[in-house]
C-alpha positions as CSV (number, residue, x, y, z in Angstrom):
1,M,23.8,1.5,-21.1
2,N,24.4,-2.1,-22.2
3,V,23.7,-3.4,-25.7
4,P,23.1,-7.1,-25.9
5,N,23.9,-7.3,-29.6
6,Q,24.4,-5.0,-32.5
7,K,21.0,-5.6,-34.2
8,D,19.2,-4.0,-31.3
9,A,21.1,-0.8,-31.9
10,Q,20.2,-0.3,-35.5
11,P,18.9,3.2,-36.4
12,P,15.4,3.6,-37.7
13,P,15.2,3.9,-41.5
14,G,16.0,7.4,-42.6
15,D,17.7,8.2,-39.3
16,R,21.3,9.0,-38.9
17,E,23.7,6.2,-38.1
18,V,24.2,5.0,-34.5
19,T,27.8,4.6,-33.4
20,L,28.4,1.4,-31.5
21,F,31.0,1.2,-28.7
22,R,32.3,-1.5,-26.5
23,L,34.0,-0.3,-23.4
24,Y,36.2,-2.7,-21.4
25,V,36.6,-1.8,-17.7
26,A,37.9,-3.4,-14.5
27,D,35.1,-3.2,-12.0
28,E,34.5,0.2,-10.4
29,T,38.1,1.5,-10.4
30,P,38.6,5.3,-10.7
31,N,39.9,5.0,-14.3
32,S,36.9,2.8,-15.3
33,N,34.4,5.2,-13.8
34,R,36.1,8.1,-15.5
35,S,36.1,6.4,-18.9
36,R,32.4,5.7,-18.5
37,A,31.6,9.3,-17.6
38,N,33.9,10.7,-20.4
39,L,32.3,8.4,-23.0
40,Q,28.8,9.5,-21.9
41,S,29.8,13.1,-22.2
42,I,31.4,12.7,-25.6
43,G,28.3,10.8,-26.8
44,K,25.9,13.5,-25.7
45,E,28.0,16.4,-26.9
46,H,29.4,15.1,-30.2
47,L,27.0,12.3,-31.2
48,Q,23.8,13.9,-30.0
49,D,22.9,10.6,-28.2
50,R,23.2,8.6,-31.4
51,Y,25.4,6.0,-29.8
52,R,25.1,2.7,-27.9
53,T,27.7,1.3,-25.5
54,E,28.2,-2.2,-24.3
55,V,30.3,-2.3,-21.1
56,V,32.4,-5.4,-20.5
57,D,33.8,-5.9,-17.0
58,I,37.0,-7.9,-17.6
59,L,36.9,-9.1,-14.0
60,Q,33.6,-10.8,-14.6
61,Y,34.4,-11.9,-18.2
62,P,38.2,-12.4,-18.3
63,L,38.0,-15.0,-21.2
64,R,36.0,-12.7,-23.3
65,A,38.6,-9.9,-22.8
66,L,41.4,-12.3,-23.7
67,S,39.6,-13.6,-26.8
68,D,38.9,-10.0,-27.9
69,G,42.6,-9.1,-27.4
70,I,42.1,-6.7,-24.5
71,L,45.1,-6.6,-22.2
72,V,44.6,-3.3,-20.4
73,T,41.6,-1.3,-19.2
74,P,39.9,1.0,-19.8
75,T,39.8,0.2,-23.5
76,L,37.2,1.7,-25.9
77,V,36.5,0.0,-29.2
78,R,34.3,1.8,-31.8
79,L,32.7,-1.1,-33.6
80,S,30.7,1.0,-36.1
81,P,30.8,2.8,-38.3
82,L,33.8,1.1,-39.8
83,P,36.8,1.1,-39.6
84,V,37.0,-0.3,-36.1
85,R,39.0,2.0,-33.8
86,T,40.6,1.3,-30.4
87,I,41.5,3.8,-27.7
88,V,43.2,2.9,-24.4
89,G,42.8,5.1,-21.4
90,D,40.2,7.1,-19.5
91,L,39.2,9.2,-22.5
92,S,40.1,12.4,-20.6
93,D,42.1,14.0,-23.5
94,L,39.1,15.1,-25.5
95,T,41.0,16.4,-28.5
96,A,42.9,13.1,-28.9
97,V,39.8,11.0,-28.3
98,L,37.8,12.9,-30.9
99,L,40.6,12.7,-33.4
100,A,41.0,8.9,-32.8
101,L,37.3,8.3,-33.2
102,G,37.1,10.4,-36.3
103,L,34.9,13.0,-34.7
104,A,37.3,15.9,-34.8
105,G,35.1,17.7,-37.3
106,S,32.0,17.4,-35.0
107,T,33.3,19.7,-32.2
108,E,31.0,22.6,-33.4
């Protein structure tokens, strides 16, 4: 799911906050595909689908990746809620990913 900008992903008034991610990938490589699938699974199970993801293919947008400071893929950036958090890898270590994203308490 691609999000053109953050204002489109704002939660309705009175609704719980939407988590915004940006996932940097390199085309359809195995690690990129695994990171997409793992993020989708994490979003469904731990965020109850209250998340939006912008996927940036660095092969199509190399200057954007460089300007954003992305040197390796896959890289996941949680843009909101603050603070911004960055994870490098295919997101397969669920415990470490949940801890890094601040979702460790939402495993129930």
